[in-house]
ChimeraX commands (.cxc) that place a marker at each C-alpha (Angstrom):
marker #1 position 21.09,58.96,112.57 radius 0.5
marker #1 position 20.96,58.35,108.76 radius 0.5
marker #1 position 18.08,56.82,107.08 radius 0.5
marker #1 position 18.76,53.08,106.41 radius 0.5
marker #1 position 16.99,51.74,103.17 radius 0.5
marker #1 position 17.91,48.27,104.36 radius 0.5
marker #1 position 15.13,48.56,106.93 radius 0.5
marker #1 position 12.72,49.35,104.01 radius 0.5
marker #1 position 13.91,46.52,101.98 radius 0.5
marker #1 position 13.63,44.06,104.90 radius 0.5
marker #1 position 10.13,45.25,105.53 radius 0.5
marker #1 position 8.98,44.88,102.00 radius 0.5
marker #1 position 10.69,41.55,101.57 radius 0.5
marker #1 position 8.39,39.98,104.10 radius 0.5
marker #1 position 5.65,40.25,101.56 radius 0.5
marker #1 position 5.31,37.07,99.54 radius 0.5
marker #1 position 2.88,38.69,96.86 radius 0.5
marker #1 position 5.72,40.87,95.47 radius 0.5
marker #1 position 9.15,40.46,93.75 radius 0.5
marker #1 position 12.19,40.60,96.15 radius 0.5
marker #1 position 12.81,44.33,96.67 radius 0.5
marker #1 position 16.36,45.52,95.83 radius 0.5
marker #1 position 18.27,48.62,96.44 radius 0.5
marker #1 position 19.54,50.97,93.63 radius 0.5
marker #1 position 21.93,53.78,93.63 radius 0.5
marker #1 position 19.81,55.97,91.32 radius 0.5
marker #1 position 16.94,55.98,88.90 radius 0.5
marker #1 position 19.15,55.22,85.88 radius 0.5
marker #1 position 20.25,51.98,87.53 radius 0.5
marker #1 position 16.73,51.00,87.97 radius 0.5
marker #1 position 15.90,51.72,84.40 radius 0.5
marker #1 position 18.86,49.44,83.31 radius 0.5
marker #1 position 17.28,46.43,84.98 radius 0.5
marker #1 position 16.17,43.77,82.70 radius 0.5
marker #1 position 14.20,41.36,84.99 radius 0.5
marker #1 position 10.44,41.98,85.41 radius 0.5
marker #1 position 8.46,42.49,87.41 radius 0.5
marker #1 position 10.86,44.24,89.66 radius 0.5
marker #1 position 10.75,46.71,92.66 radius 0.5
marker #1 position 13.71,48.79,93.75 radius 0.5
marker #1 position 14.19,51.38,96.38 radius 0.5
marker #1 position 16.14,54.50,95.64 radius 0.5
marker #1 position 17.17,57.38,98.13 radius 0.5
marker #1 position 15.78,60.67,97.00 radius 0.5
marker #1 position 16.09,64.12,97.90 radius 0.5
marker #1 position 16.79,65.46,101.59 radius 0.5
marker #1 position 15.30,68.69,102.64 radius 0.5
marker #1 position 16.52,70.32,105.84 radius 0.5
marker #1 position 14.75,73.08,107.63 radius 0.5
marker #1 position 15.35,74.80,111.02 radius 0.5
marker #1 position 13.25,73.73,113.83 radius 0.5
marker #1 position 12.32,75.79,116.90 radius 0.5
marker #1 position 15.32,77.55,118.26 radius 0.5
marker #1 position 16.17,77.13,121.94 radius 0.5
marker #1 position 19.45,76.72,123.44 radius 0.5
marker #1 position 20.74,74.88,120.40 radius 0.5
marker #1 position 19.27,74.60,117.09 radius 0.5
marker #1 position 17.54,71.39,115.78 radius 0.5
marker #1 position 16.86,70.72,112.25 radius 0.5
marker #1 position 13.97,68.87,110.67 radius 0.5
marker #1 position 15.28,66.40,107.95 radius 0.5
marker #1 position 12.68,65.33,105.38 radius 0.5
marker #1 position 13.94,62.43,103.27 radius 0.5
marker #1 position 12.33,61.22,100.07 radius 0.5
marker #1 position 12.49,57.48,99.28 radius 0.5
marker #1 position 11.28,56.23,95.87 radius 0.5
marker #1 position 9.90,52.65,95.40 radius 0.5
marker #1 position 10.20,52.05,91.65 radius 0.5
marker #1 position 8.22,49.22,90.18 radius 0.5
marker #1 position 9.11,47.97,86.74 radius 0.5
marker #1 position 6.82,45.79,84.70 radius 0.5
marker #1 position 7.04,44.33,81.03 radius 0.5
marker #1 position 5.27,46.56,78.57 radius 0.5
marker #1 position 2.57,44.75,76.59 radius 0.5
marker #1 position 0.17,45.63,73.95 radius 0.5
marker #1 position -3.30,45.79,75.54 radius 0.5
marker #1 position -6.57,47.00,73.95 radius 0.5
marker #1 position -7.47,50.62,74.79 radius 0.5
marker #1 position -10.46,51.28,77.15 radius 0.5
marker #1 position -11.28,50.22,80.59 radius 0.5
marker #1 position -9.43,47.34,82.26 radius 0.5
marker #1 position -11.55,44.15,82.05 radius 0.5
marker #1 position -10.93,43.26,85.71 radius 0.5
marker #1 position -8.67,44.21,88.54 radius 0.5
marker #1 position -6.63,41.11,88.13 radius 0.5
marker #1 position -5.40,42.55,84.76 radius 0.5
marker #1 position -3.62,45.54,86.12 radius 0.5
marker #1 position -0.21,44.04,87.14 radius 0.5
marker #1 position 1.15,47.44,88.27 radius 0.5
marker #1 position -1.76,48.13,90.76 radius 0.5
marker #1 position -1.41,44.41,91.98 radius 0.5
marker #1 position 2.31,44.94,92.85 radius 0.5
marker #1 position 1.99,48.37,94.24 radius 0.5
marker #1 position -1.02,48.05,96.64 radius 0.5
marker #1 position 0.59,45.63,99.20 radius 0.5
marker #1 position 3.87,47.68,99.13 radius 0.5
marker #1 position 1.94,50.94,99.70 radius 0.5
marker #1 position -0.10,49.37,102.72 radius 0.5
marker #1 position 3.08,47.92,104.11 radius 0.5
marker #1 position 4.96,51.26,104.10 radius 0.5
marker #1 position 2.31,54.02,104.68 radius 0.5
marker #1 position 2.09,55.21,108.40 radius 0.5
marker #1 position 5.01,52.90,109.31 radius 0.5
marker #1 position 7.87,54.34,111.65 radius 0.5
marker #1 position 11.20,53.38,110.62 radius 0.5
marker #1 position 13.85,53.12,113.50 radius 0.5
marker #1 position 15.50,56.44,114.07 radius 0.5
marker #1 position 12.51,58.51,112.64 radius 0.5
marker #1 position 10.17,60.82,114.45 radius 0.5
marker #1 position 7.39,61.04,111.82 radius 0.5
marker #1 position 5.79,58.05,110.12 radius 0.5
marker #1 position 6.07,57.19,106.33 radius 0.5
marker #1 position 3.88,59.35,104.22 radius 0.5
marker #1 position 3.04,58.67,100.56 radius 0.5
marker #1 position 3.53,61.77,98.52 radius 0.5
marker #1 position 2.74,60.76,95.03 radius 0.5
marker #1 position 2.90,58.24,92.24 radius 0.5
marker #1 position 4.23,59.05,88.84 radius 0.5
marker #1 position 5.25,57.53,85.54 radius 0.5
marker #1 position 9.08,57.32,85.60 radius 0.5
marker #1 position 9.95,55.92,82.28 radius 0.5
marker #1 position 8.13,54.17,79.42 radius 0.5
marker #1 position 10.58,52.28,77.44 radius 0.5
marker #1 position 9.99,49.81,74.40 radius 0.5
marker #1 position 10.29,46.91,76.73 radius 0.5
marker #1 position 9.13,48.19,80.17 radius 0.5
marker #1 position 7.17,50.62,82.23 radius 0.5
marker #1 position 8.71,52.21,85.36 radius 0.5
marker #1 position 6.41,53.67,88.10 radius 0.5
marker #1 position 7.92,55.56,91.00 radius 0.5
marker #1 position 5.97,55.90,94.26 radius 0.5
marker #1 position 7.57,58.73,96.38 radius 0.5
marker #1 position 7.40,58.43,100.18 radius 0.5
marker #1 position 8.63,60.88,102.70 radius 0.5
marker #1 position 9.89,60.34,106.32 radius 0.5
marker #1 position 11.08,62.93,108.76 radius 0.5
marker #1 position 13.41,63.13,111.57 radius 0.5
marker #1 position 15.04,65.74,113.94 radius 0.5
marker #1 position 18.74,66.22,114.00 radius 0.5
marker #1 position 20.61,66.37,116.29 radius 0.5
marker #1 position 18.61,64.04,118.48 radius 0.5
marker #1 position 17.70,65.60,121.82 radius 0.5
marker #1 position 20.25,63.20,123.73 radius 0.5
marker #1 position 23.02,64.55,121.52 radius 0.5
marker #1 position 22.07,68.16,122.63 radius 0.5
marker #1 position 22.33,67.36,126.36 radius 0.5
marker #1 position 25.60,68.51,128.04 radius 0.5
marker link #1:1,2 radius 0.2
marker link #1:2,3 radius 0.2
marker link #1:3,4 radius 0.2
marker link #1:4,5 radius 0.2
marker link #1:5,6 radius 0.2
marker link #1:6,7 radius 0.2
marker link #1:7,8 radius 0.2
marker link #1:8,9 radius 0.2
marker link #1:9,10 radius 0.2
marker link #1:10,11 radius 0.2
marker link #1:11,12 radius 0.2
marker link #1:12,13 radius 0.2
marker link #1:13,14 radius 0.2
marker link #1:14,15 radius 0.2
marker link #1:15,16 radius 0.2
marker link #1:16,17 radius 0.2
marker link #1:17,18 radius 0.2
marker link #1:18,19 radius 0.2
marker link #1:19,20 radius 0.2
marker link #1:20,21 radius 0.2
marker link #1:21,22 radius 0.2
marker link #1:22,23 radius 0.2
marker link #1:23,24 radius 0.2
marker link #1:24,25 radius 0.2
marker link #1:25,26 radius 0.2
marker link #1:26,27 radius 0.2
marker link #1:27,28 radius 0.2
marker link #1:28,29 radius 0.2
marker link #1:29,30 radius 0.2
marker link #1:30,31 radius 0.2
marker link #1:31,32 radius 0.2
marker link #1:32,33 radius 0.2
marker link #1:33,34 radius 0.2
marker link #1:34,35 radius 0.2
marker link #1:35,36 radius 0.2
marker link #1:36,37 radius 0.2
marker link #1:37,38 radius 0.2
marker link #1:38,39 radius 0.2
marker link #1:39,40 radius 0.2
marker link #1:40,41 radius 0.2
marker link #1:41,42 radius 0.2
marker link #1:42,43 radius 0.2
marker link #1:43,44 radius 0.2
marker link #1:44,45 radius 0.2
marker link #1:45,46 radius 0.2
marker link #1:46,47 radius 0.2
marker link #1:47,48 radius 0.2
marker link #1:48,49 radius 0.2
marker link #1:49,50 radius 0.2
marker link #1:50,51 radius 0.2
marker link #1:51,52 radius 0.2
marker link #1:52,53 radius 0.2
marker link #1:53,54 radius 0.2
marker link #1:54,55 radius 0.2
marker link #1:55,56 radius 0.2
marker link #1:56,57 radius 0.2
marker link #1:57,58 radius 0.2
marker link #1:58,59 radius 0.2
marker link #1:59,60 radius 0.2
marker link #1:60,61 radius 0.2
marker link #1:61,62 radius 0.2
marker link #1:62,63 radius 0.2
marker link #1:63,64 radius 0.2
marker link #1:64,65 radius 0.2
marker link #1:65,66 radius 0.2
marker link #1:66,67 radius 0.2
marker link #1:67,68 radius 0.2
marker link #1:68,69 radius 0.2
marker link #1:69,70 radius 0.2
marker link #1:70,71 radius 0.2
marker link #1:71,72 radius 0.2
marker link #1:72,73 radius 0.2
marker link #1:73,74 radius 0.2
marker link #1:74,75 radius 0.2
marker link #1:75,76 radius 0.2
marker link #1:76,77 radius 0.2
marker link #1:77,78 radius 0.2
marker link #1:78,79 radius 0.2
marker link #1:79,80 radius 0.2
marker link #1:80,81 radius 0.2
marker link #1:81,82 radius 0.2
marker link #1:82,83 radius 0.2
marker link #1:83,84 radius 0.2
marker link #1:84,85 radius 0.2
marker link #1:85,86 radius 0.2
marker link #1:86,87 radius 0.2
marker link #1:87,88 radius 0.2
marker link #1:88,89 radius 0.2
marker link #1:89,90 radius 0.2
marker link #1:90,91 radius 0.2
marker link #1:91,92 radius 0.2
marker link #1:92,93 radius 0.2
marker link #1:93,94 radius 0.2
marker link #1:94,95 radius 0.2
marker link #1:95,96 radius 0.2
marker link #1:96,97 radius 0.2
marker link #1:97,98 radius 0.2
marker link #1:98,99 radius 0.2
marker link #1:99,100 radius 0.2
marker link #1:100,101 radius 0.2
marker link #1:101,102 radius 0.2
marker link #1:102,103 radius 0.2
marker link #1:103,104 radius 0.2
marker link #1:104,105 radius 0.2
marker link #1:105,106 radius 0.2
marker link #1:106,107 radius 0.2
marker link #1:107,108 radius 0.2
marker link #1:108,109 radius 0.2
marker link #1:109,110 radius 0.2
marker link #1:110,111 radius 0.2
marker link #1:111,112 radius 0.2
marker link #1:112,113 radius 0.2
marker link #1:113,114 radius 0.2
marker link #1:114,115 radius 0.2
marker link #1:115,116 radius 0.2
marker link #1:116,117 radius 0.2
marker link #1:117,118 radius 0.2
marker link #1:118,119 radius 0.2
marker link #1:119,120 radius 0.2
marker link #1:120,121 radius 0.2
marker link #1:121,122 radius 0.2
marker link #1:122,123 radius 0.2
marker link #1:123,124 radius 0.2
marker link #1:124,125 radius 0.2
marker link #1:125,126 radius 0.2
marker link #1:126,127 radius 0.2
marker link #1:127,128 radius 0.2
marker link #1:128,129 radius 0.2
marker link #1:129,130 radius 0.2
marker link #1:130,131 radius 0.2
marker link #1:131,132 radius 0.2
marker link #1:132,133 radius 0.2
marker link #1:133,134 radius 0.2
marker link #1:134,135 radius 0.2
marker link #1:135,136 radius 0.2
marker link #1:136,137 radius 0.2
marker link #1:137,138 radius 0.2
marker link #1:138,139 radius 0.2
marker link #1:139,140 radius 0.2
marker link #1:140,141 radius 0.2
marker link #1:141,142 radius 0.2
marker link #1:142,143 radius 0.2
marker link #1:143,144 radius 0.2
marker link #1:144,145 radius 0.2
marker link #1:145,146 radius 0.2
marker link #1:146,147 radius 0.2
view
């Protein structure tokens, strides 16, 4: 069973406080987006490790999913933020993080975990922030192993 990002997109698009989440082929496509604020899902790396060996081998597949948030870059004074409502990036990310962390997508065996957040790109007109999530599944599935 392959990970379907459309499940993730549908889950996030039920939130009315964030822009409609779109799918992107890669981070370069995200950075070429020109409408802000924006949120896009990008499939990241897959790491495969061997599980416990018995009659047949099983593999633990760990998949990274990036949720990239883009906002318009503005000049703001240095120093602490005046109030929480001034932080557009946090206001967009928070409901999405809450919606995804510990969610168990269909076909997965281990719930979604948030791994890290990092600045992806800082362009003259926009800031792009990537939140990296992981989800894990066993392959092949137990019923695929049975004779």
